[in-house]
Structures are given as C-alpha cells and as structure tokens.
C-alpha positions as CSV (number, residue, x, y, z in Angstrom):
1,X,-12.2,-10.9,26.8
2,X,-9.9,-9.0,24.5
3,X,-6.5,-8.0,26.0
4,X,-5.5,-4.8,24.2
5,X,-1.8,-3.8,23.9
6,X,-1.0,-0.3,22.7
7,X,2.4,0.3,21.3
8,X,4.3,3.0,19.5
9,X,6.4,2.2,16.4
10,X,10.0,1.3,17.3
11,X,9.1,2.3,20.9
12,X,9.2,0.6,24.3
13,X,8.3,-3.0,24.7
14,X,5.2,-4.1,26.6
15,X,4.7,-7.2,28.7
16,X,1.6,-9.3,27.9
17,X,0.4,-12.8,28.8
18,X,0.1,-15.1,25.7
19,X,-1.0,-18.7,25.2
20,X,1.3,-21.0,23.2
21,X,-0.8,-20.6,20.1
22,X,-0.9,-16.8,20.4
23,X,2.8,-16.7,20.8
24,X,3.4,-19.0,17.9
25,X,1.1,-17.0,15.6
26,X,2.8,-13.7,16.5
27,X,6.2,-15.1,15.9
28,X,5.0,-16.4,12.5
29,X,3.5,-13.1,11.6
30,X,6.8,-11.3,12.3
31,X,5.3,-8.0,13.1
32,X,7.3,-7.4,16.3
33,X,10.0,-8.9,18.4
34,X,8.6,-11.3,20.9
35,X,10.8,-12.2,24.0
36,X,9.8,-14.6,26.7
37,X,10.0,-13.3,30.3
38,X,8.7,-16.5,31.9
39,X,5.5,-17.9,33.3
40,X,3.5,-17.4,30.1
41,X,4.4,-13.7,29.8
42,X,6.2,-12.1,26.8
43,X,7.6,-8.7,25.9
44,X,6.5,-7.3,22.6
45,X,8.9,-4.9,21.0
46,X,7.4,-3.0,18.0
47,X,9.3,-2.6,14.7
48,X,8.5,-0.2,11.9
49,X,5.2,-1.9,11.2
50,X,2.1,0.0,12.2
51,X,-1.6,-0.8,12.4
52,X,-3.7,-3.2,14.4
53,X,-4.0,-6.9,14.6
54,X,-6.1,-9.3,16.7
55,X,-4.6,-12.7,17.4
56,X,-6.9,-14.9,19.6
57,X,-7.7,-12.9,22.7
58,X,-4.9,-10.3,22.2
59,X,-5.2,-7.2,20.1
60,X,-2.0,-5.3,19.3
61,X,-2.2,-1.6,18.2
62,X,1.0,0.0,16.9
63,X,0.8,3.7,16.3
64,X,3.2,5.6,14.1
65,X,5.8,7.7,15.9
66,X,5.5,10.7,13.6
67,X,1.8,11.0,12.9
68,X,-1.7,10.1,14.2
69,X,-3.0,6.7,13.1
70,X,-6.2,8.3,11.9
71,X,-4.1,10.1,9.2
72,X,-2.3,7.0,8.1
73,X,-4.9,6.1,5.6
74,X,-4.5,9.5,3.9
75,X,-0.8,8.8,3.3
76,X,-1.6,5.3,1.9
77,X,-4.6,6.4,-0.2
78,X,-2.8,9.4,-1.7
79,X,-0.4,7.2,-3.5
80,X,-3.3,5.5,-5.3
81,X,-5.0,8.6,-6.5
82,X,-3.8,12.1,-5.4
83,X,-6.8,14.0,-6.6
84,X,-9.5,12.1,-4.7
85,X,-7.5,11.8,-1.5
86,X,-6.9,15.6,-1.5
87,X,-10.7,16.1,-1.6
88,X,-11.5,13.5,1.1
89,X,-8.8,14.3,3.6
90,X,-11.2,15.9,6.0
91,X,-13.3,12.7,6.1
92,X,-10.3,10.6,6.9
93,X,-9.3,12.9,9.8
94,X,-12.7,12.4,11.4
95,X,-12.0,8.6,11.9
96,X,-10.8,7.6,15.4
97,X,-8.7,4.6,14.4
98,X,-7.3,2.6,11.5
99,X,-10.1,0.0,11.2
100,X,-12.9,2.6,11.2
101,X,-11.0,4.8,8.8
102,X,-10.5,2.0,6.3
103,X,-14.1,0.8,6.6
104,X,-15.6,4.3,6.3
105,X,-13.5,5.2,3.3
106,X,-14.1,1.8,1.6
107,X,-17.9,1.9,2.0
108,X,-17.9,5.5,0.5
109,X,-15.8,4.6,-2.5
110,X,-17.3,1.2,-3.2
111,X,-20.9,2.5,-2.9
112,X,-20.0,5.3,-5.3
113,X,-18.5,2.8,-7.7
114,X,-21.5,0.5,-7.9
115,X,-24.4,2.9,-7.4
116,X,-24.9,3.1,-11.2
117,X,-25.0,-0.7,-11.5
118,X,-22.3,-3.3,-11.4
119,X,-19.5,-3.0,-14.0
120,X,-19.8,-5.7,-16.8
121,X,-17.1,-7.0,-19.0
122,X,-16.0,-10.0,-21.1
123,X,-14.6,-13.0,-19.5
124,X,-13.2,-16.0,-21.4
125,X,-15.0,-19.2,-20.6
126,X,-14.2,-22.8,-21.5
127,X,-17.2,-25.2,-21.5
128,X,-18.5,-28.5,-23.0
129,X,-21.8,-27.7,-24.8
130,X,-24.3,-29.4,-27.1
131,X,-23.8,-26.8,-29.8
132,X,-21.0,-24.6,-31.0
133,X,-20.5,-21.3,-29.3
134,X,-17.4,-19.2,-29.8
135,X,-14.3,-21.2,-30.8
136,X,-14.0,-25.0,-30.8
137,X,-11.0,-26.2,-28.9
138,X,-9.9,-28.8,-31.5
139,X,-7.1,-30.3,-29.4
140,X,-9.2,-30.9,-26.4
141,X,-12.1,-32.1,-28.6
142,X,-10.0,-34.8,-30.0
143,X,-8.0,-35.8,-26.9
144,X,-10.7,-35.6,-24.3
145,X,-13.9,-36.6,-26.1
146,X,-12.7,-40.0,-27.3
147,X,-14.1,-39.7,-30.8
148,X,-17.6,-38.6,-29.7
149,X,-19.1,-35.6,-31.6
150,X,-20.9,-34.3,-28.4
151,X,-20.4,-32.5,-26.2
152,X,-18.3,-29.9,-28.0
153,X,-15.4,-28.3,-26.2
154,X,-15.6,-24.6,-26.8
155,X,-14.1,-21.3,-25.7
156,X,-16.2,-18.1,-25.8
157,X,-16.3,-14.6,-24.3
158,X,-19.2,-14.1,-21.9
159,X,-20.4,-10.6,-21.1
160,X,-20.9,-10.7,-17.3
161,X,-20.7,-8.9,-14.0
162,X,-18.6,-11.8,-12.6
163,X,-15.3,-10.0,-13.5
164,X,-12.0,-9.4,-11.6
165,X,-13.1,-5.8,-10.6
166,X,-16.2,-7.0,-8.8
167,X,-14.5,-10.0,-7.3
168,X,-11.8,-7.8,-5.7
169,X,-14.3,-5.4,-4.2
170,X,-16.2,-8.4,-2.9
171,X,-13.1,-9.8,-1.2
172,X,-12.3,-6.5,0.4
173,X,-15.9,-6.3,1.7
174,X,-15.8,-9.7,3.2
175,X,-12.4,-8.9,4.8
176,X,-13.8,-5.8,6.5
177,X,-16.9,-7.6,7.7
178,X,-14.6,-10.0,9.5
179,X,-13.1,-7.1,11.5
180,X,-14.4,-6.6,15.0
181,X,-13.7,-2.8,15.2
182,X,-15.9,-1.8,12.3
183,X,-18.7,0.6,13.4
184,X,-22.3,-0.4,13.2
185,X,-23.0,2.1,10.4
186,X,-20.1,1.0,8.3
187,X,-21.1,-2.7,8.8
188,X,-24.6,-2.0,7.5
189,X,-23.2,-0.4,4.4
190,X,-20.8,-3.3,3.9
191,X,-23.7,-5.7,4.1
192,X,-25.5,-3.7,1.5
193,X,-22.5,-3.9,-0.8
194,X,-22.3,-7.6,-0.1
195,X,-25.9,-8.0,-1.1
196,X,-25.4,-6.2,-4.4
197,X,-22.4,-8.5,-5.1
198,X,-24.3,-11.7,-4.2
199,X,-23.9,-13.3,-7.6
200,X,-20.1,-12.6,-7.8
201,X,-17.7,-15.5,-7.3
202,X,-15.7,-15.5,-4.1
203,X,-12.2,-16.4,-5.1
204,X,-10.1,-17.6,-2.1
205,X,-7.2,-15.1,-1.7
206,X,-4.8,-18.0,-1.4
207,X,-5.2,-18.4,-5.1
208,X,-4.0,-14.9,-5.7
209,X,-6.0,-11.6,-5.9
210,X,-8.2,-11.0,-8.9
211,X,-6.0,-9.1,-11.4
212,X,-7.3,-5.8,-12.9
213,X,-5.8,-2.8,-14.8
214,X,-7.1,0.7,-15.0
215,X,-8.9,1.5,-18.2
216,X,-11.4,4.1,-19.4
217,X,-14.1,1.4,-19.1
218,X,-13.6,0.8,-15.3
219,X,-12.7,4.4,-14.4
220,X,-15.5,4.8,-11.9
221,X,-14.2,1.8,-10.0
222,X,-10.5,2.9,-9.8
223,X,-10.5,4.4,-6.3
224,X,-12.5,1.5,-4.8
225,X,-10.2,-1.0,-6.5
226,X,-7.0,0.7,-5.3
227,X,-8.3,0.7,-1.7
228,X,-9.4,-2.9,-2.1
229,X,-5.9,-3.7,-3.1
230,X,-4.6,-2.0,0.1
231,X,-7.0,-3.9,2.2
232,X,-6.2,-7.3,0.8
233,X,-2.5,-6.9,0.5
234,X,-2.0,-5.5,4.0
235,X,-4.7,-7.4,5.8
236,X,-3.9,-10.9,4.8
237,X,-2.1,-13.1,7.3
238,X,-1.0,-16.7,7.3
239,X,-2.7,-18.6,10.0
240,X,-0.6,-21.7,9.7
241,X,-1.7,-24.8,11.6
242,X,-3.3,-22.7,14.4
243,X,-7.0,-22.5,14.8
244,X,-6.7,-18.9,16.1
245,X,-8.6,-16.2,14.4
246,X,-6.2,-13.6,13.0
247,X,-7.5,-10.3,11.6
248,X,-6.1,-6.8,11.1
249,X,-3.9,-4.5,9.1
250,X,-0.2,-4.0,9.4
251,X,1.8,-1.6,7.2
252,X,5.5,-1.0,6.8
253,X,5.8,2.7,7.8
254,X,9.0,3.3,5.9
255,X,7.3,2.1,2.7
256,X,4.2,4.3,3.3
257,X,6.5,7.3,3.8
258,X,8.6,6.6,0.7
259,X,5.6,6.0,-1.5
260,X,3.8,9.1,-0.3
261,X,6.8,11.4,-0.8
262,X,7.6,10.2,-4.3
263,X,3.9,10.3,-5.3
264,X,3.2,13.7,-3.8
265,X,6.4,15.2,-5.1
266,X,5.8,13.9,-8.6
267,X,2.3,15.6,-8.6
268,X,3.8,18.9,-7.3
269,X,6.7,18.9,-9.7
270,X,4.6,18.1,-12.8
271,X,2.8,21.3,-12.2
272,X,6.1,23.1,-12.6
273,X,7.2,21.1,-15.6
274,X,9.0,17.9,-16.7
275,X,8.4,14.3,-15.9
276,X,9.7,11.9,-13.3
277,X,10.7,8.3,-13.0
278,X,10.6,6.4,-9.7
279,X,13.0,3.6,-8.9
280,X,14.7,4.0,-12.3
281,X,17.6,1.7,-12.9
282,X,21.0,3.5,-13.4
283,X,24.5,2.2,-13.5
284,X,27.4,3.5,-11.4
285,X,30.1,2.0,-13.7
286,X,30.8,1.9,-17.4
287,X,30.5,-1.9,-17.4
288,X,26.9,-1.8,-16.1
289,X,27.8,-4.0,-13.2
290,X,26.9,-1.8,-10.2
291,X,23.1,-1.1,-10.3
292,X,21.4,1.7,-8.4
293,X,17.7,2.7,-8.0
294,X,17.1,6.4,-6.9
295,X,13.6,6.9,-5.5
296,X,12.9,9.8,-8.0
297,X,14.7,11.2,-10.9
298,X,13.2,14.3,-12.6
299,X,13.7,15.0,-16.3
300,X,13.2,18.0,-18.6
301,X,13.5,17.2,-22.3
302,X,14.8,13.8,-21.4
303,X,17.7,15.4,-19.4
304,X,18.0,14.6,-15.7
305,X,17.7,17.9,-13.6
306,X,17.0,16.6,-10.1
307,X,17.4,13.4,-8.0
308,X,15.6,12.7,-4.8
309,X,16.1,9.9,-2.3
310,X,13.6,9.3,0.6
311,X,14.5,7.9,4.0
312,X,12.1,7.2,6.8
313,X,14.3,8.3,9.7
314,X,15.4,11.5,11.3
315,X,18.7,13.3,11.0
316,X,20.2,13.3,14.5
317,X,22.6,16.2,15.2
318,X,25.3,13.9,16.6
319,X,24.8,11.2,14.0
320,X,25.0,12.4,10.4
321,X,23.6,9.7,8.0
322,X,26.9,9.2,6.2
323,X,25.7,6.2,4.2
324,X,22.7,8.2,2.9
325,X,25.1,11.0,1.8
326,X,27.4,8.7,0.1
327,X,24.5,7.1,-1.8
328,X,23.1,10.4,-3.0
329,X,26.5,11.6,-3.9
330,X,26.9,8.5,-6.2
331,X,23.5,9.3,-7.8
332,X,24.6,12.9,-8.5
333,X,27.9,12.0,-10.0
334,X,26.4,9.3,-12.2
335,X,23.6,11.6,-13.4
336,X,25.9,14.6,-13.8
337,X,24.0,16.7,-11.3
338,X,25.4,19.4,-9.1
339,X,22.6,19.0,-6.5
340,X,20.8,16.2,-4.8
341,X,18.0,16.0,-2.2
342,X,17.4,13.7,0.7
343,X,13.9,13.8,2.3
344,X,13.4,12.5,5.8
345,X,10.5,12.1,8.2
346,X,10.8,15.0,10.6
347,X,12.2,14.7,14.1
348,X,13.4,17.9,15.7
349,X,16.2,18.7,13.3
350,X,16.6,21.6,10.9
351,X,17.2,21.3,7.2
352,X,20.9,20.6,6.5
353,X,23.0,21.4,3.4
354,X,26.3,19.6,2.7
355,X,28.8,21.0,0.1
356,X,31.0,18.1,-1.0
357,X,34.7,19.2,-1.4
358,X,36.5,19.3,-4.7
359,X,33.6,18.3,-6.9
360,X,30.9,21.0,-6.9
361,X,28.1,18.7,-5.5
362,X,25.7,20.0,-2.9
363,X,23.4,17.7,-1.0
364,X,20.3,19.1,0.7
365,X,18.6,17.2,3.5
366,X,14.9,18.1,4.0
367,X,12.5,17.0,6.6
368,X,8.7,16.5,6.2
369,X,6.5,16.7,9.3
370,X,3.9,14.0,8.9
371,X,2.1,15.3,12.0
372,X,0.6,18.1,10.0
373,X,-3.0,18.0,8.7
374,X,-3.2,16.7,5.2
375,X,-3.7,20.0,3.5
376,X,-0.7,21.6,5.2
377,X,1.4,18.5,4.6
378,X,0.7,18.8,0.9
379,X,1.6,22.5,1.0
380,X,4.9,21.5,2.5
381,X,5.4,19.1,-0.4
382,X,4.6,21.8,-2.9
383,X,7.2,24.1,-1.3
384,X,9.8,21.3,-1.4
385,X,9.0,20.8,-5.1
386,X,9.5,24.5,-5.7
387,X,12.9,24.4,-3.9
388,X,14.1,21.3,-5.8
389,X,13.2,22.8,-9.3
390,X,13.9,26.5,-8.4
C-alpha cells in the first residue's frame, strides 16, 4: 500500500511513518528536510524542489507555491523550444499531474519524431576484421596482434540507427515506463515507441547520457530530445546500497523560474530588436578580479541597453531585498546603464521602483504571476519586454 504525502513548496512539514531504508534514501536524495519525531515517525519539511517521488511504500508530492503542478511542464518545456510549447500549452493544461503531463507530452513528441522512420547517422566503430574496412589502426595492429596479419584492427564509420539521438529517446521511454502514475493510454504508446526502438542499444545512465547536438539533420527530433533530457536529468536518483525502488521527478523551482523568464524575455525582446546574452561574464573592477554573471544583458549594435536579474522570491512590503538591489546596482554601474530590472515570482506585492541617490540609476522591480494560463503569462512577458526596451 502506497502512503501518499502531499506538500507545498517551502510550506508546512508533514509527519509520516518511514522504515529505516526509506528514511536513509530520503536523506540521501536531499529533496527535503527530514526530522525524527520518534517511534518511526518523521517530519518532512519541503524545500524549493517540486515534483513527485516514490521511495519504497511512500510517495511524496510537492506542489509549487505559485502555480499549479499541471503547468509546471509548460515552464520547463518552454525553455527548450518556445515555438512548440506556445502551440501545445492547452494540451499540457489538460494533464492532472506531473507524471501524466510528462508522459503525455513525451509520447506525442517522440511519436511525431519517429513516425517517418528512425533517424540514421554515422557512428565510428572499432573492430577486428578479416579484411580492411575504413582505416587500419596501425598502432593497435602492431601492439595487440603480436605480429599476426589477421585479424586487422580497423576503424570505420557505420551508417546506422543506433545513434545517440535514438539511444536518448529509448532511455527516456524506459524511465517513463518505470513510473507507476503513467496512464494506461500513455503506457500503450510508450510500449509502441519501445518496440520501434528494439534494436537500439540501452546505455546505462550511470555511464552518462548519450550526447547529441541540434543540427539540420536531426531537426525533427529536437523537441523529443530536449524533453528526453529533462526526463533523464531530473528523474535520475542515486539508490545507494538500498534495495528500495526509487522513481520520480524533482525540479528546482528557482531554476525553472529563472530559465523560463530569461528564455521568454529573450524571445519577446528579439521581436523588438537586438540580441541578448544570458549569464554573461562581466567584471566589477579594472583588474578583472571581481566576476559577476547577470541573468540577461540586452545589446543593440553591441552596446548594452538593458540588464535583467531574475529572483524566485516575492518582494515583501516590510522586507526590501537589499542584497538584490545592491547586486543589480553593481550591474548597472559596470555596464554604464541608467536603469536595471529585477523580476520576481509574484506574491501579493505591487511593482516597485527605486531611484538611487546621487548617481542617476533607477531599479525597477517587476513581478510575474506564474498562476496565469500559459497564453496570458506569455502576454505578461511580452508587456515586460516592451517596458524594458521602451
């Protein structure tokens, strides 16, 4: 029997009964603060990680404090490909949880990618053959063949479907099939994808994920590959010495918010003009000793015209984020800008403007409401881009 614990990001703790192995696994995963209250019961205090994870007989669901979990995948996916996630927002909203949303979206994108046949590509192979194929590896031929003419150690490029792109989609398919909350319909589609990929090598994730890069040749795979990356990088947990089954997805909400804002703002600002750089390295001092990384710097003709920093926290009326203001002020002074912009996840606070004395720098503090439907959220980002580049 599964014991389900529902929590809210950085919200109140909940008490739950755990076995020693379950407690040890949760401590090792570091997804929440675990405190013993005696007699096998523990309090689980959620952090800024959101998602769902099953450890043994316990499933922990952590919902975001500022949006519905069925919109979480929209925020994640938008960073990968803004165009396709704009179009598919309505489908994501229909999902009733994180696992179903991930599975439904993956099956749709993966099926679309492979429906015209599996992508093929060249893969470098090293083999010992009875005839020459490709290039002879002279060094190995001499050192490992002990003077024998055959077999010949060769290296050649093989045109095959067993390439990193198909291997990554296969790993994501197998990961989703291991999830208990995947719907029957999605599971059938995943099994169909698995059957199409039956001749693809299963590379253990512990050896590293198959590497790929976007090109014009694999363009039809791009969206499925990006979501596969999300699935594998956020659904991979170390099980240690325990025999417990551990499955699920956990995401850092602050990272999702920052990635979404910088990605969506860049798209909106490009329509107005210019180009952006995220996490660009700039120096506060002339000796290049004090390094800074603004979340987004916007340029026109290679001249910086705007700087944006993103913070996943609300501005509280009685607690102005002084450190954030100091940080953005340093960015403005270094870049020679008279205005800077802080973007927060919305609580109940109005937009604030701070005019810094004796220097002509103004800092604008904006708030984005992640609880809005995707279309309206993107409209808010468009309006913010207009304000920044007005």
